[in-house]
SEDREN-750618 format. One line per 8 residues: their letters; for each residue x, y, z of C-alpha. Coordinates in steps of 0.2 Angstrom, whole numbers, plus 5000, padded with zeros to 4 digits. Layout:
BEGIN
A> X/Y/Z; ... $
END
This chain:
BEGIN
MRRRFPKY> 4913/4974/4958; 4911/4960/4971; 4930/4955/4968; 4942/4960/4981; 4950/4977/4979; 4971/4977/4978; 4976/4982/4996; 4992/4989/4990 $
LLEKHQLT> 4979/5004/4982; 4974/5007/5002; 4993/5010/5007; 5000/5030/5013; 5007/5032/4997; 4993/5026/4986; 4981/5038/4996; 4990/5053/4997 $
GTLTFAVL> 4995/5053/4979; 4977/5049/4974; 4971/5062/4987; 4983/5077/4982; 4978/5072/4961; 4960/5072/4964; 4962/5089/4976; 4971/5099/4960 $
FAVVFLNL> 4959/5089/4947; 4944/5097/4955; 4952/5113/4959; 4956/5119/4941; 4939/5108/4934; 4928/5119/4949; 4936/5133/4940; 4933/5130/4921 $
YIPFSDTA> 4913/5126/4928; 4911/5142/4937; 4906/5156/4921; 4892/5141/4916; 4884/5139/4933; 4869/5149/4940; 4872/5141/4956; 4893/5142/4959 $
WFRLGNSV> 4894/5155/4973; 4914/5153/4970; 4926/5169/4970; 4947/5172/4971; 4954/5188/4976; 4946/5203/4985; 4928/5198/4990; 4917/5193/5004 $
FFLFTAGF> 4913/5178/4995; 4932/5172/4995; 4930/5169/5014; 4917/5156/5009; 4924/5149/4995; 4943/5146/5007; 4931/5140/5021; 4923/5128/5010 $
IAISILFM> 4939/5121/5002; 4947/5117/5018; 4933/5109/5026; 4932/5098/5010; 4948/5094/5009; 4951/5090/5028; 4936/5079/5025; 4944/5070/5013 $
IASKVLMY> 4959/5066/5023; 4949/5061/5036; 4940/5049/5026; 4957/5042/5017; 4963/5043/5035; 4949/5030/5040; 4951/5020/5025; 4971/5016/5030 $
KTRNLFQM> 4966/5011/5047; 4951/5000/5044; 4958/4991/5027; 4965/4976/5040; 4947/4975/5048; 4938/4970/5034; 4939/4965/5015; 4936/4979/5006 $
TYLHYVLW> 4927/4976/4987; 4928/4985/4972; 4909/4988/4975; 4913/4994/4993; 4927/5008/4987; 4914/5014/4975; 4901/5015/4987; 4915/5022/4999 $
CVAEVVII> 4920/5035/4987; 4903/5040/4980; 4898/5044/4999; 4911/5057/4999; 4905/5067/4985; 4886/5066/4991; 4891/5071/5010; 4901/5085/5003 $
CLFYTFVT> 4888/5091/4991; 4875/5090/5004; 4888/5100/5012; 4887/5112/4998; 4870/5113/4995; 4867/5122/5014; 4878/5134/5010; 4873/5138/4994 $
FDVIHPED> 4856/5140/5003; 4864/5153/5017; 4874/5163/5005; 4865/5164/4989; 4849/5161/4995; 4843/5154/4977; 4822/5159/4973; 4822/5149/4956 $
MSALQVFL> 4828/5132/4964; 4825/5120/4975; 4836/5113/4989; 4836/5095/4978; 4841/5105/4962; 4854/5115/4969; 4861/5094/4978; 4856/5086/4958 $
KAFLYGSI> 4868/5099/4948; 4881/5100/4963; 4882/5078/4963; 4885/5079/4945; 4901/5090/4944; 4906/5084/4960; 4907/5066/4952; 4917/5074/4938 $
SLLIPYSL> 4928/5082/4950; 4931/5070/4963; 4925/5053/4953; 4935/5054/4938; 4953/5059/4946; 4949/5044/4960; 4948/5034/4945; 4962/5040/4936 $
SAMYFMIS> 4973/5038/4949; 4967/5019/4953; 4972/5014/4936; 4988/5023/4937; 4993/5012/4952; 4987/4998/4947; 4998/4999/4929; 5012/5004/4938 $
ERDKTIRL> 5012/4990/4950; 5006/4979/4938; 5026/4986/4928; 5031/4981/4944; 5028/4966/4944; 5034/4960/4927; 5052/4970/4928; 5067/4959/4926 $
VDCKDIVP> 5080/4966/4940; 5096/4963/4932; 5109/4954/4945; 5126/4943/4944; 5128/4925/4950; 5107/4925/4954; 5106/4907/4957; 5115/4891/4950 $
QGSAQAAQ> 5108/4883/4931; 5102/4867/4940; 5091/4878/4953; 5086/4891/4940; 5080/4876/4929; 5072/4866/4945; 5062/4885/4949; 5055/4886/4930 $
SAGQPSGS> 5050/4868/4928; 5040/4872/4944; 5033/4886/4941; 5035/4894/4959; 5048/4906/4966; 5064/4899/4971; 5078/4902/4985; 5096/4903/4977 $
GAAEGRED> 5104/4884/4983; 5121/4891/4982; 5129/4894/5001; 5112/4899/5009; 5121/4899/5024; 5131/4912/5019; 5130/4931/5023; 5134/4934/5003 $
SRISFFDN> 5124/4922/4997; 5111/4929/4985; 5090/4924/4986; 5081/4925/4970; 5062/4927/4966; 5053/4920/4951; 5035/4920/4947; 5023/4911/4940 $
NGALKLCV> 5031/4906/4923; 5048/4905/4929; 5055/4920/4925; 5067/4929/4937; 5056/4944/4945; 5069/4951/4959; 5088/4944/4964; 5094/4951/4983 $
LLSDLCYI> 5107/4947/4996; 5099/4936/5009; 5108/4950/5022; 5099/4965/5014; 5082/4954/5013; 5073/4960/5029; 5055/4953/5029; 5042/4947/5014 $
ESDDNYIK> 5023/4954/5017; 5008/4944/5011; 4992/4955/5001; 4981/4944/4994; 4989/4934/4978; 5006/4946/4979; 5018/4946/4992; 5029/4961/4996 $
VWYTDSRN> 5049/4958/4997; 5057/4972/5011; 5074/4975/5010; 5088/4987/5010; 5100/4994/4995; 5115/4997/4997; 5113/5015/5005; 5102/5005/5020 $
SLKMYMLR> 5084/5014/5013; 5072/5001/5012; 5063/4996/5000; 5049/4984/4991; 5045/4975/4980; 5028/4967/4974; 5027/4951/4966; 5013/4940/4961 $
CRLRTVEE> 5014/4925/4971; 5006/4914/4988; 5016/4917/5003; 5012/4898/5006; 5022/4896/4990; 5035/4907/4999; 5037/4898/5013; 5040/4879/5005 $
SFRGSSLV> 5052/4887/4994; 5065/4894/5007; 5062/4880/5019; 5078/4876/5031; 5085/4894/5025; 5083/4908/5037; 5069/4915/5032; 5054/4909/5044 $
RCNRKYII> 5034/4913/5046; 5030/4921/5058; 5013/4926/5056; 5000/4922/5043; 5006/4938/5033; 5026/4939/5038; 5041/4928/5034; 5056/4937/5042 $
NTGRVKSL> 5075/4936/5038; 5079/4928/5057; 5099/4936/5050; 5090/4953/5051; 5081/4950/5068; 5088/4962/5080; 5077/4957/5097; 5062/4947/5099 $
RKENEGYF> 5053/4952/5115; 5040/4943/5127; 5024/4956/5129; 5007/4954/5138; 5000/4953/5119; 5014/4939/5117; 5031/4939/5105; 5035/4953/5096 $
IDMDSDGI> 5051/4954/5084; 5060/4971/5079; 5068/4971/5065; 5086/4979/5062; 5081/4992/5051; 5073/5007/5053; 5054/5012/5050; 5050/4994/5051 $
SPIPVTKT> 5036/4991/5064; 5037/4980/5077; 5030/4959/5070; 5019/4951/5079; 5022/4931/5083; 5005/4920/5081; 5003/4908/5094; 5004/4893/5078 $
YVEDILSR> 5023/4899/5073; 5029/4904/5092; 5039/4886/5093; 5046/4888/5076; 5050/4906/5081; 5057/4902/5098; 5068/4887/5091; 5077/4898/5081 $
FSGKGHVT> 5084/4907/5096; 5084/4896/5109; 5099/4894/5116; 5107/4912/5109; 5104/4921/5124; 5102/4935/5112; 5097/4940/5094; 5112/4948/5084 $
PAQPDGQS> 5108/4959/5072; 5116/4956/5054; 5127/4971/5045; 5112/4984/5039; 5120/4985/5025; 5122/4969/5019; 5140/4966/5019; 5149/4951/5031 $
END
């Protein structure tokens, strides 16, 4: 439980999917549960309880959205563990059940049950309707990402045979040793077992992002849409493998492709890099890597962006 919780499960796509699945699961479960409950006051259709039902559901969903937004915003402020994630989800259930208990006593005034009894029953069914879909959703995304990291990519002219064998014997990712300075050169990523995972045109590669023991390779496809591929690897290994190419590290989390840089600018907070693809936020340059970054662009006057569609 004290292991690090995978950061990719805290991204927008995963959190949105988890919330959507949990809401749908809860609605279906509660509709099945209502006929067997002596404290449920949920009603649909033409009924005064419908307003309470709609209001409770709307407020609960808004609270869950706020919780997930807060989880997303704070994902980089501290290292979340599995225990933290479980406690966070349980806290959501507790708050919603406390709200349900308050509304129950305000709406139906049960005389034969105490507030604690109503809360405990609500917590039981609230845990089933929320914690189960949270767990299933996390398992789905973990399996999905695992499948993604082991999928082989079919591409031609990926890397010279000598370079491929060298990468496999080293047991680490490797860049294509062929024509690294050419626009149409390909860059290849291998896993720790030497298996090819991803092959992409260097001119299509935007940047590489660190995510614990994984890296996210961001690139543009033939339609100039930004895509991401996750691979189990350390950013340090990538930095060493592609040393001398147009890939350069600008902070502890990012390696950028200098051929895809649109602008390098100095702000009060430091240097920032703007990539030439829409949807990429400015990437900060930390003090450790400022000299290396500036040396790449010194004397050029400006940074010329690469062709966005990967063509030379």
